[in-house]
PyMOL Python script that loads the backbone (N, CA, C, O; Angstrom):
from pymol import cmd

cmd.read_pdbstr("""\
ATOM      1  N   MET A   1    -117.792 -23.115 -30.113  1.00  0.00           N
ATOM      2  CA  MET A   1    -116.501 -22.502 -30.254  1.00  0.00           C
ATOM      3  C   MET A   1    -115.978 -22.166 -28.863  1.00  0.00           C
ATOM      4  O   MET A   1    -116.684 -21.554 -28.061  1.00  0.00           O
ATOM      5  N   SER A   2    -114.769 -22.555 -28.584  1.00  0.00           N
ATOM      6  CA  SER A   2    -114.197 -22.347 -27.260  1.00  0.00           C
ATOM      7  C   SER A   2    -113.687 -20.920 -27.102  1.00  0.00           C
ATOM      8  O   SER A   2    -113.481 -20.210 -28.086  1.00  0.00           O
ATOM      9  N   VAL A   3    -113.487 -20.511 -25.859  1.00  0.00           N
ATOM     10  CA  VAL A   3    -112.945 -19.182 -25.570  1.00  0.00           C
ATOM     11  C   VAL A   3    -111.552 -19.064 -26.167  1.00  0.00           C
ATOM     12  O   VAL A   3    -111.194 -18.018 -26.710  1.00  0.00           O
ATOM     13  N   GLU A   4    -110.761 -20.132 -26.069  1.00  0.00           N
ATOM     14  CA  GLU A   4    -109.406 -20.113 -26.627  1.00  0.00           C
ATOM     15  C   GLU A   4    -109.458 -19.879 -28.138  1.00  0.00           C
ATOM     16  O   GLU A   4    -108.689 -19.083 -28.677  1.00  0.00           O
ATOM     17  N   HIS A   5    -110.372 -20.582 -28.818  1.00  0.00           N
ATOM     18  CA  HIS A   5    -110.504 -20.414 -30.263  1.00  0.00           C
ATOM     19  C   HIS A   5    -110.928 -18.987 -30.595  1.00  0.00           C
ATOM     20  O   HIS A   5    -110.431 -18.401 -31.557  1.00  0.00           O
ATOM     21  N   ASN A   6    -111.841 -18.426 -29.809  1.00  0.00           N
ATOM     22  CA  ASN A   6    -112.279 -17.050 -30.031  1.00  0.00           C
ATOM     23  C   ASN A   6    -111.124 -16.073 -29.914  1.00  0.00           C
ATOM     24  O   ASN A   6    -111.013 -15.154 -30.725  1.00  0.00           O
ATOM     25  N   SER A   7    -110.257 -16.251 -28.916  1.00  0.00           N
ATOM     26  CA  SER A   7    -109.147 -15.325 -28.742  1.00  0.00           C
ATOM     27  C   SER A   7    -108.118 -15.483 -29.850  1.00  0.00           C
ATOM     28  O   SER A   7    -107.467 -14.507 -30.221  1.00  0.00           O
ATOM     29  N   LEU A   8    -107.955 -16.697 -30.393  1.00  0.00           N
ATOM     30  CA  LEU A   8    -107.041 -16.900 -31.511  1.00  0.00           C
ATOM     31  C   LEU A   8    -107.541 -16.182 -32.761  1.00  0.00           C
ATOM     32  O   LEU A   8    -106.743 -15.807 -33.620  1.00  0.00           O
ATOM     33  N   LEU A   9    -108.816 -15.992 -32.866  1.00  0.00           N
ATOM     34  CA  LEU A   9    -109.420 -15.262 -33.977  1.00  0.00           C
ATOM     35  C   LEU A   9    -109.442 -13.763 -33.683  1.00  0.00           C
ATOM     36  O   LEU A   9    -109.115 -12.952 -34.549  1.00  0.00           O
ATOM     37  N   ALA A  10    -109.822 -13.402 -32.475  1.00  0.00           N
ATOM     38  CA  ALA A  10    -110.012 -11.997 -32.119  1.00  0.00           C
ATOM     39  C   ALA A  10    -108.705 -11.216 -32.038  1.00  0.00           C
ATOM     40  O   ALA A  10    -108.634 -10.086 -32.522  1.00  0.00           O
ATOM     41  N   GLU A  11    -107.690 -11.786 -31.447  1.00  0.00           N
ATOM     42  CA  GLU A  11    -106.450 -11.030 -31.237  1.00  0.00           C
ATOM     43  C   GLU A  11    -105.804 -10.564 -32.540  1.00  0.00           C
ATOM     44  O   GLU A  11    -105.485  -9.381 -32.661  1.00  0.00           O
ATOM     45  N   PRO A  12    -105.601 -11.443 -33.514  1.00  0.00           N
ATOM     46  CA  PRO A  12    -105.013 -10.933 -34.762  1.00  0.00           C
ATOM     47  C   PRO A  12    -105.960  -9.994 -35.521  1.00  0.00           C
ATOM     48  O   PRO A  12    -105.507  -9.044 -36.159  1.00  0.00           O
ATOM     49  N   ALA A  13    -107.254 -10.252 -35.456  1.00  0.00           N
ATOM     50  CA  ALA A  13    -108.218  -9.387 -36.141  1.00  0.00           C
ATOM     51  C   ALA A  13    -108.229  -7.986 -35.513  1.00  0.00           C
ATOM     52  O   ALA A  13    -108.253  -6.988 -36.234  1.00  0.00           O
ATOM     53  N   GLU A  14    -108.212  -7.909 -34.204  1.00  0.00           N
ATOM     54  CA  GLU A  14    -108.171  -6.603 -33.530  1.00  0.00           C
ATOM     55  C   GLU A  14    -106.865  -5.876 -33.828  1.00  0.00           C
ATOM     56  O   GLU A  14    -106.852  -4.652 -33.951  1.00  0.00           O
ATOM     57  N   ARG A  15    -105.784  -6.608 -33.945  1.00  0.00           N
ATOM     58  CA  ARG A  15    -104.494  -5.998 -34.285  1.00  0.00           C
ATOM     59  C   ARG A  15    -104.577  -5.385 -35.698  1.00  0.00           C
ATOM     60  O   ARG A  15    -104.114  -4.265 -35.915  1.00  0.00           O
ATOM     61  N   ILE A  16    -105.163  -6.116 -36.648  1.00  0.00           N
ATOM     62  CA  ILE A  16    -105.356  -5.592 -38.006  1.00  0.00           C
ATOM     63  C   ILE A  16    -106.215  -4.336 -37.958  1.00  0.00           C
ATOM     64  O   ILE A  16    -105.904  -3.339 -38.610  1.00  0.00           O
ATOM     65  N   TYR A  17    -107.289  -4.386 -37.192  1.00  0.00           N
ATOM     66  CA  TYR A  17    -108.173  -3.231 -37.071  1.00  0.00           C
ATOM     67  C   TYR A  17    -107.417  -2.029 -36.501  1.00  0.00           C
ATOM     68  O   TYR A  17    -107.477  -0.934 -37.059  1.00  0.00           O
ATOM     69  N   ASP A  18    -106.713  -2.233 -35.400  1.00  0.00           N
ATOM     70  CA  ASP A  18    -106.015  -1.132 -34.738  1.00  0.00           C
ATOM     71  C   ASP A  18    -104.903  -0.540 -35.604  1.00  0.00           C
ATOM     72  O   ASP A  18    -104.745   0.679 -35.673  1.00  0.00           O
ATOM     73  N   GLU A  19    -104.138  -1.406 -36.261  1.00  0.00           N
ATOM     74  CA  GLU A  19    -102.958  -0.950 -36.991  1.00  0.00           C
ATOM     75  C   GLU A  19    -103.262  -0.450 -38.405  1.00  0.00           C
ATOM     76  O   GLU A  19    -102.580   0.449 -38.896  1.00  0.00           O
ATOM     77  N   ARG A  20    -104.266  -1.012 -39.062  1.00  0.00           N
ATOM     78  CA  ARG A  20    -104.484  -0.691 -40.474  1.00  0.00           C
ATOM     79  C   ARG A  20    -105.813  -0.026 -40.806  1.00  0.00           C
ATOM     80  O   ARG A  20    -105.902   0.712 -41.788  1.00  0.00           O
ATOM     81  N   LEU A  21    -106.842  -0.270 -40.011  1.00  0.00           N
ATOM     82  CA  LEU A  21    -108.184   0.100 -40.443  1.00  0.00           C
ATOM     83  C   LEU A  21    -108.884   1.149 -39.593  1.00  0.00           C
ATOM     84  O   LEU A  21    -109.672   1.939 -40.113  1.00  0.00           O
ATOM     85  N   ARG A  22    -108.612   1.168 -38.310  1.00  0.00           N
ATOM     86  CA  ARG A  22    -109.378   1.993 -37.370  1.00  0.00           C
ATOM     87  C   ARG A  22    -109.504   3.449 -37.820  1.00  0.00           C
ATOM     88  O   ARG A  22    -110.616   3.964 -37.942  1.00  0.00           O
ATOM     89  N   GLN A  23    -108.412   4.095 -38.060  1.00  0.00           N
ATOM     90  CA  GLN A  23    -108.436   5.532 -38.330  1.00  0.00           C
ATOM     91  C   GLN A  23    -109.315   5.860 -39.540  1.00  0.00           C
ATOM     92  O   GLN A  23    -110.165   6.746 -39.456  1.00  0.00           O
ATOM     93  N   ALA A  24    -109.130   5.181 -40.633  1.00  0.00           N
ATOM     94  CA  ALA A  24    -109.899   5.490 -41.845  1.00  0.00           C
ATOM     95  C   ALA A  24    -111.363   5.082 -41.708  1.00  0.00           C
ATOM     96  O   ALA A  24    -112.258   5.850 -42.060  1.00  0.00           O
ATOM     97  N   LEU A  25    -111.610   3.872 -41.196  1.00  0.00           N
ATOM     98  CA  LEU A  25    -112.984   3.373 -41.152  1.00  0.00           C
ATOM     99  C   LEU A  25    -113.849   4.073 -40.117  1.00  0.00           C
ATOM    100  O   LEU A  25    -115.053   4.221 -40.328  1.00  0.00           O
ATOM    101  N   GLU A  26    -113.271   4.507 -39.009  1.00  0.00           N
ATOM    102  CA  GLU A  26    -114.084   5.206 -38.016  1.00  0.00           C
ATOM    103  C   GLU A  26    -114.528   6.569 -38.532  1.00  0.00           C
ATOM    104  O   GLU A  26    -115.536   7.103 -38.069  1.00  0.00           O
ATOM    105  N   GLN A  27    -113.800   7.134 -39.474  1.00  0.00           N
ATOM    106  CA  GLN A  27    -114.205   8.401 -40.076  1.00  0.00           C
ATOM    107  C   GLN A  27    -115.226   8.191 -41.190  1.00  0.00           C
ATOM    108  O   GLN A  27    -116.172   8.967 -41.324  1.00  0.00           O
ATOM    109  N   SER A  28    -115.034   7.137 -41.988  1.00  0.00           N
ATOM    110  CA  SER A  28    -115.873   6.966 -43.176  1.00  0.00           C
ATOM    111  C   SER A  28    -117.044   6.005 -42.995  1.00  0.00           C
ATOM    112  O   SER A  28    -118.023   6.095 -43.736  1.00  0.00           O
ATOM    113  N   HIS A  29    -116.971   5.081 -42.021  1.00  0.00           N
ATOM    114  CA  HIS A  29    -118.004   4.048 -41.882  1.00  0.00           C
ATOM    115  C   HIS A  29    -118.422   3.818 -40.422  1.00  0.00           C
ATOM    116  O   HIS A  29    -118.745   2.694 -40.037  1.00  0.00           O
ATOM    117  N   HIS A  30    -118.416   4.861 -39.633  1.00  0.00           N
ATOM    118  CA  HIS A  30    -118.780   4.734 -38.219  1.00  0.00           C
ATOM    119  C   HIS A  30    -120.173   4.107 -38.091  1.00  0.00           C
ATOM    120  O   HIS A  30    -121.127   4.549 -38.731  1.00  0.00           O
ATOM    121  N   GLY A  31    -120.271   3.075 -37.255  1.00  0.00           N
ATOM    122  CA  GLY A  31    -121.542   2.395 -37.021  1.00  0.00           C
ATOM    123  C   GLY A  31    -121.796   1.219 -37.950  1.00  0.00           C
ATOM    124  O   GLY A  31    -122.714   0.434 -37.709  1.00  0.00           O
ATOM    125  N   TRP A  32    -121.005   1.081 -39.003  1.00  0.00           N
ATOM    126  CA  TRP A  32    -121.130  -0.071 -39.892  1.00  0.00           C
ATOM    127  C   TRP A  32    -120.507  -1.285 -39.210  1.00  0.00           C
ATOM    128  O   TRP A  32    -119.893  -1.167 -38.149  1.00  0.00           O
ATOM    129  N   TYR A  33    -120.671  -2.449 -39.828  1.00  0.00           N
ATOM    130  CA  TYR A  33    -120.076  -3.684 -39.324  1.00  0.00           C
ATOM    131  C   TYR A  33    -118.912  -4.080 -40.213  1.00  0.00           C
ATOM    132  O   TYR A  33    -118.897  -3.813 -41.414  1.00  0.00           O
ATOM    133  N   LEU A  34    -117.951  -4.715 -39.596  1.00  0.00           N
ATOM    134  CA  LEU A  34    -116.717  -5.095 -40.252  1.00  0.00           C
ATOM    135  C   LEU A  34    -116.429  -6.551 -39.931  1.00  0.00           C
ATOM    136  O   LEU A  34    -116.409  -6.938 -38.763  1.00  0.00           O
ATOM    137  N   ALA A  35    -116.209  -7.355 -40.952  1.00  0.00           N
ATOM    138  CA  ALA A  35    -115.778  -8.741 -40.775  1.00  0.00           C
ATOM    139  C   ALA A  35    -114.342  -8.825 -41.268  1.00  0.00           C
ATOM    140  O   ALA A  35    -114.046  -8.464 -42.407  1.00  0.00           O
ATOM    141  N   ILE A  36    -113.456  -9.300 -40.411  1.00  0.00           N
ATOM    142  CA  ILE A  36    -112.042  -9.432 -40.749  1.00  0.00           C
ATOM    143  C   ILE A  36    -111.687 -10.903 -40.801  1.00  0.00           C
ATOM    144  O   ILE A  36    -111.962 -11.645 -39.858  1.00  0.00           O
ATOM    145  N   GLU A  37    -111.075 -11.331 -41.899  1.00  0.00           N
ATOM    146  CA  GLU A  37    -110.544 -12.685 -42.017  1.00  0.00           C
ATOM    147  C   GLU A  37    -109.066 -12.558 -41.679  1.00  0.00           C
ATOM    148  O   GLU A  37    -108.283 -12.096 -42.508  1.00  0.00           O
ATOM    149  N   PRO A  38    -108.667 -12.965 -40.464  1.00  0.00           N
ATOM    150  CA  PRO A  38    -107.333 -12.667 -39.963  1.00  0.00           C
ATOM    151  C   PRO A  38    -106.169 -13.291 -40.744  1.00  0.00           C
ATOM    152  O   PRO A  38    -105.101 -12.684 -40.826  1.00  0.00           O
ATOM    153  N   ALA A  39    -106.346 -14.465 -41.308  1.00  0.00           N
ATOM    154  CA  ALA A  39    -105.237 -15.123 -42.008  1.00  0.00           C
ATOM    155  C   ALA A  39    -104.777 -14.312 -43.218  1.00  0.00           C
ATOM    156  O   ALA A  39    -103.579 -14.226 -43.487  1.00  0.00           O
ATOM    157  N   SER A  40    -105.708 -13.726 -43.938  1.00  0.00           N
ATOM    158  CA  SER A  40    -105.367 -12.957 -45.138  1.00  0.00           C
ATOM    159  C   SER A  40    -105.279 -11.459 -44.858  1.00  0.00           C
ATOM    160  O   SER A  40    -104.593 -10.725 -45.570  1.00  0.00           O
ATOM    161  N   GLY A  41    -105.983 -11.010 -43.809  1.00  0.00           N
ATOM    162  CA  GLY A  41    -106.088  -9.584 -43.540  1.00  0.00           C
ATOM    163  C   GLY A  41    -107.199  -8.921 -44.335  1.00  0.00           C
ATOM    164  O   GLY A  41    -107.405  -7.712 -44.232  1.00  0.00           O
ATOM    165  N   ASP A  42    -107.916  -9.712 -45.129  1.00  0.00           N
ATOM    166  CA  ASP A  42    -109.031  -9.175 -45.902  1.00  0.00           C
ATOM    167  C   ASP A  42    -110.148  -8.736 -44.954  1.00  0.00           C
ATOM    168  O   ASP A  42    -110.339  -9.322 -43.889  1.00  0.00           O
ATOM    169  N   TYR A  43    -110.871  -7.709 -45.353  1.00  0.00           N
ATOM    170  CA  TYR A  43    -111.988  -7.249 -44.530  1.00  0.00           C
ATOM    171  C   TYR A  43    -113.167  -6.890 -45.415  1.00  0.00           C
ATOM    172  O   TYR A  43    -113.018  -6.575 -46.596  1.00  0.00           O
ATOM    173  N   TYR A  44    -114.348  -6.949 -44.804  1.00  0.00           N
ATOM    174  CA  TYR A  44    -115.600  -6.763 -45.533  1.00  0.00           C
ATOM    175  C   TYR A  44    -116.525  -5.893 -44.697  1.00  0.00           C
ATOM    176  O   TYR A  44    -116.665  -6.094 -43.490  1.00  0.00           O
ATOM    177  N   LEU A  45    -117.148  -4.932 -45.346  1.00  0.00           N
ATOM    178  CA  LEU A  45    -118.034  -3.998 -44.677  1.00  0.00           C
ATOM    179  C   LEU A  45    -119.490  -4.319 -44.982  1.00  0.00           C
ATOM    180  O   LEU A  45    -119.814  -4.870 -46.034  1.00  0.00           O
ATOM    181  N   GLY A  46    -120.363  -3.964 -44.041  1.00  0.00           N
ATOM    182  CA  GLY A  46    -121.790  -4.090 -44.250  1.00  0.00           C
ATOM    183  C   GLY A  46    -122.527  -3.158 -43.318  1.00  0.00           C
ATOM    184  O   GLY A  46    -122.035  -2.827 -42.239  1.00  0.00           O
ATOM    185  N   ARG A  47    -123.692  -2.741 -43.729  1.00  0.00           N
ATOM    186  CA  ARG A  47    -124.525  -1.919 -42.844  1.00  0.00           C
ATOM    187  C   ARG A  47    -125.111  -2.763 -41.711  1.00  0.00           C
ATOM    188  O   ARG A  47    -125.517  -2.237 -40.675  1.00  0.00           O
ATOM    189  N   THR A  48    -125.147  -4.091 -41.928  1.00  0.00           N
ATOM    190  CA  THR A  48    -125.574  -5.025 -40.884  1.00  0.00           C
ATOM    191  C   THR A  48    -124.466  -6.045 -40.662  1.00  0.00           C
ATOM    192  O   THR A  48    -123.593  -6.224 -41.512  1.00  0.00           O
ATOM    193  N   MET A  49    -124.509  -6.709 -39.518  1.00  0.00           N
ATOM    194  CA  MET A  49    -123.533  -7.750 -39.232  1.00  0.00           C
ATOM    195  C   MET A  49    -123.666  -8.875 -40.249  1.00  0.00           C
ATOM    196  O   MET A  49    -122.664  -9.394 -40.742  1.00  0.00           O
ATOM    197  N   SER A  50    -124.883  -9.247 -40.557  1.00  0.00           N
ATOM    198  CA  SER A  50    -125.127 -10.321 -41.523  1.00  0.00           C
ATOM    199  C   SER A  50    -124.513 -10.008 -42.881  1.00  0.00           C
ATOM    200  O   SER A  50    -123.932 -10.886 -43.520  1.00  0.00           O
ATOM    201  N   GLU A  51    -124.638  -8.789 -43.313  1.00  0.00           N
ATOM    202  CA  GLU A  51    -124.096  -8.379 -44.604  1.00  0.00           C
ATOM    203  C   GLU A  51    -122.572  -8.496 -44.620  1.00  0.00           C
ATOM    204  O   GLU A  51    -122.006  -9.012 -45.584  1.00  0.00           O
ATOM    205  N   ALA A  52    -121.911  -8.032 -43.582  1.00  0.00           N
ATOM    206  CA  ALA A  52    -120.449  -8.107 -43.514  1.00  0.00           C
ATOM    207  C   ALA A  52    -119.980  -9.562 -43.469  1.00  0.00           C
ATOM    208  O   ALA A  52    -119.032  -9.932 -44.161  1.00  0.00           O
ATOM    209  N   ILE A  53    -120.639 -10.375 -42.663  1.00  0.00           N
ATOM    210  CA  ILE A  53    -120.256 -11.789 -42.555  1.00  0.00           C
ATOM    211  C   ILE A  53    -120.514 -12.515 -43.873  1.00  0.00           C
ATOM    212  O   ILE A  53    -119.701 -13.338 -44.295  1.00  0.00           O
ATOM    213  N   GLN A  54    -121.622 -12.223 -44.518  1.00  0.00           N
ATOM    214  CA  GLN A  54    -121.930 -12.866 -45.796  1.00  0.00           C
ATOM    215  C   GLN A  54    -120.854 -12.549 -46.828  1.00  0.00           C
ATOM    216  O   GLN A  54    -120.441 -13.436 -47.575  1.00  0.00           O
ATOM    217  N   ARG A  55    -120.404 -11.333 -46.884  1.00  0.00           N
ATOM    218  CA  ARG A  55    -119.352 -10.956 -47.833  1.00  0.00           C
ATOM    219  C   ARG A  55    -118.047 -11.691 -47.534  1.00  0.00           C
ATOM    220  O   ARG A  55    -117.342 -12.118 -48.448  1.00  0.00           O
ATOM    221  N   SER A  56    -117.737 -11.833 -46.257  1.00  0.00           N
ATOM    222  CA  SER A  56    -116.536 -12.574 -45.875  1.00  0.00           C
ATOM    223  C   SER A  56    -116.654 -14.046 -46.267  1.00  0.00           C
ATOM    224  O   SER A  56    -115.704 -14.631 -46.788  1.00  0.00           O
ATOM    225  N   ARG A  57    -117.804 -14.635 -46.018  1.00  0.00           N
ATOM    226  CA  ARG A  57    -118.014 -16.048 -46.347  1.00  0.00           C
ATOM    227  C   ARG A  57    -117.987 -16.295 -47.851  1.00  0.00           C
ATOM    228  O   ARG A  57    -117.548 -17.357 -48.293  1.00  0.00           O
ATOM    229  N   GLN A  58    -118.447 -15.333 -48.638  1.00  0.00           N
ATOM    230  CA  GLN A  58    -118.381 -15.480 -50.086  1.00  0.00           C
ATOM    231  C   GLN A  58    -116.933 -15.544 -50.563  1.00  0.00           C
ATOM    232  O   GLN A  58    -116.598 -16.325 -51.454  1.00  0.00           O
ATOM    233  N   ALA A  59    -116.093 -14.731 -49.972  1.00  0.00           N
ATOM    234  CA  ALA A  59    -114.690 -14.683 -50.362  1.00  0.00           C
ATOM    235  C   ALA A  59    -113.870 -15.816 -49.757  1.00  0.00           C
ATOM    236  O   ALA A  59    -112.952 -16.330 -50.395  1.00  0.00           O
ATOM    237  N   HIS A  60    -114.200 -16.206 -48.530  1.00  0.00           N
ATOM    238  CA  HIS A  60    -113.435 -17.224 -47.791  1.00  0.00           C
ATOM    239  C   HIS A  60    -114.407 -18.199 -47.125  1.00  0.00           C
ATOM    240  O   HIS A  60    -114.579 -18.151 -45.907  1.00  0.00           O
ATOM    241  N   PRO A  61    -115.038 -19.073 -47.889  1.00  0.00           N
ATOM    242  CA  PRO A  61    -116.083 -19.940 -47.327  1.00  0.00           C
ATOM    243  C   PRO A  61    -115.605 -20.904 -46.240  1.00  0.00           C
ATOM    244  O   PRO A  61    -116.408 -21.352 -45.422  1.00  0.00           O
ATOM    245  N   ASP A  62    -114.331 -21.223 -46.220  1.00  0.00           N
ATOM    246  CA  ASP A  62    -113.825 -22.195 -45.249  1.00  0.00           C
ATOM    247  C   ASP A  62    -113.065 -21.563 -44.089  1.00  0.00           C
ATOM    248  O   ASP A  62    -112.440 -22.272 -43.301  1.00  0.00           O
ATOM    249  N   ARG A  63    -113.112 -20.252 -43.976  1.00  0.00           N
ATOM    250  CA  ARG A  63    -112.366 -19.566 -42.919  1.00  0.00           C
ATOM    251  C   ARG A  63    -113.308 -18.742 -42.048  1.00  0.00           C
ATOM    252  O   ARG A  63    -114.204 -18.071 -42.560  1.00  0.00           O
ATOM    253  N   PRO A  64    -113.109 -18.790 -40.749  1.00  0.00           N
ATOM    254  CA  PRO A  64    -113.939 -17.953 -39.869  1.00  0.00           C
ATOM    255  C   PRO A  64    -113.508 -16.494 -39.957  1.00  0.00           C
ATOM    256  O   PRO A  64    -112.353 -16.189 -40.252  1.00  0.00           O
ATOM    257  N   ALA A  65    -114.437 -15.619 -39.701  1.00  0.00           N
ATOM    258  CA  ALA A  65    -114.153 -14.184 -39.681  1.00  0.00           C
ATOM    259  C   ALA A  65    -114.511 -13.627 -38.312  1.00  0.00           C
ATOM    260  O   ALA A  65    -115.353 -14.173 -37.599  1.00  0.00           O
ATOM    261  N   TYR A  66    -113.869 -12.555 -37.972  1.00  0.00           N
ATOM    262  CA  TYR A  66    -114.131 -11.847 -36.730  1.00  0.00           C
ATOM    263  C   TYR A  66    -114.940 -10.605 -37.076  1.00  0.00           C
ATOM    264  O   TYR A  66    -114.567  -9.845 -37.970  1.00  0.00           O
ATOM    265  N   CYS A  67    -116.024 -10.402 -36.383  1.00  0.00           N
ATOM    266  CA  CYS A  67    -116.907  -9.276 -36.693  1.00  0.00           C
ATOM    267  C   CYS A  67    -116.923  -8.276 -35.544  1.00  0.00           C
ATOM    268  O   CYS A  67    -116.930  -8.651 -34.371  1.00  0.00           O
ATOM    269  N   ARG A  68    -116.927  -7.011 -35.904  1.00  0.00           N
ATOM    270  CA  ARG A  68    -117.041  -5.945 -34.917  1.00  0.00           C
ATOM    271  C   ARG A  68    -117.802  -4.784 -35.528  1.00  0.00           C
ATOM    272  O   ARG A  68    -117.955  -4.700 -36.746  1.00  0.00           O
ATOM    273  N   ARG A  69    -118.276  -3.895 -34.677  1.00  0.00           N
ATOM    274  CA  ARG A  69    -118.956  -2.694 -35.143  1.00  0.00           C
ATOM    275  C   ARG A  69    -117.951  -1.551 -35.109  1.00  0.00           C
ATOM    276  O   ARG A  69    -117.289  -1.321 -34.096  1.00  0.00           O
ATOM    277  N   ILE A  70    -117.846  -0.853 -36.202  1.00  0.00           N
ATOM    278  CA  ILE A  70    -116.841   0.200 -36.345  1.00  0.00           C
ATOM    279  C   ILE A  70    -117.188   1.379 -35.432  1.00  0.00           C
ATOM    280  O   ILE A  70    -118.280   1.944 -35.491  1.00  0.00           O
ATOM    281  N   GLY A  71    -116.214   1.723 -34.585  1.00  0.00           N
ATOM    282  CA  GLY A  71    -116.382   2.856 -33.676  1.00  0.00           C
ATOM    283  C   GLY A  71    -116.997   2.493 -32.335  1.00  0.00           C
ATOM    284  O   GLY A  71    -117.234   3.373 -31.508  1.00  0.00           O
ATOM    285  N   TYR A  72    -117.258   1.223 -32.107  1.00  0.00           N
ATOM    286  CA  TYR A  72    -117.860   0.751 -30.840  1.00  0.00           C
ATOM    287  C   TYR A  72    -116.959  -0.315 -30.234  1.00  0.00           C
ATOM    288  O   TYR A  72    -116.230  -0.991 -30.959  1.00  0.00           O
ATOM    289  N   PRO A  73    -117.000  -0.476 -28.914  1.00  0.00           N
ATOM    290  CA  PRO A  73    -116.152  -1.490 -28.271  1.00  0.00           C
ATOM    291  C   PRO A  73    -116.614  -2.931 -28.516  1.00  0.00           C
ATOM    292  O   PRO A  73    -115.816  -3.862 -28.412  1.00  0.00           O
ATOM    293  N   VAL A  74    -117.886  -3.117 -28.838  1.00  0.00           N
ATOM    294  CA  VAL A  74    -118.421  -4.477 -29.096  1.00  0.00           C
ATOM    295  C   VAL A  74    -119.347  -4.419 -30.311  1.00  0.00           C
ATOM    296  O   VAL A  74    -119.872  -3.362 -30.663  1.00  0.00           O
ATOM    297  N   ALA A  75    -119.533  -5.574 -30.937  1.00  0.00           N
ATOM    298  CA  ALA A  75    -120.424  -5.643 -32.097  1.00  0.00           C
ATOM    299  C   ALA A  75    -121.889  -5.632 -31.688  1.00  0.00           C
ATOM    300  O   ALA A  75    -122.722  -4.993 -32.331  1.00  0.00           O
ATOM    301  N   VAL A  76    -122.196  -6.359 -30.597  1.00  0.00           N
ATOM    302  CA  VAL A  76    -123.576  -6.493 -30.142  1.00  0.00           C
ATOM    303  C   VAL A  76    -123.618  -6.342 -28.640  1.00  0.00           C
ATOM    304  O   VAL A  76    -122.777  -6.901 -27.936  1.00  0.00           O
ATOM    305  N   GLU A  77    -124.576  -5.602 -28.144  1.00  0.00           N
ATOM    306  CA  GLU A  77    -124.751  -5.430 -26.711  1.00  0.00           C
ATOM    307  C   GLU A  77    -126.122  -5.970 -26.333  1.00  0.00           C
ATOM    308  O   GLU A  77    -127.131  -5.616 -26.942  1.00  0.00           O
ATOM    309  N   LEU A  78    -126.147  -6.824 -25.330  1.00  0.00           N
ATOM    310  CA  LEU A  78    -127.419  -7.413 -24.885  1.00  0.00           C
ATOM    311  C   LEU A  78    -127.878  -6.781 -23.584  1.00  0.00           C
ATOM    312  O   LEU A  78    -128.927  -7.149 -23.055  1.00  0.00           O
TER     313      LEU A  78
END
""", "prot")
cmd.dss("prot")
cmd.show_as("cartoon", "prot")
cmd.util.cbc("prot")
cmd.orient("prot")
């Protein structure tokens, strides 16, 4: 996946997070993982990244999802 493709996925997903989800989810699900399917705006929660992505893939098997950790600047830190 190219950097350009990643930004095409990340930018609308982050906008959805900032405008619609951040305030409520950071209070109720801090530390959980969130997968956002940007085309529909649908989102899926999981206690693990795998769980959130699996839920997104079940609903939208042919669409990529953007994953982040709620309340953190990045999903995974190495």
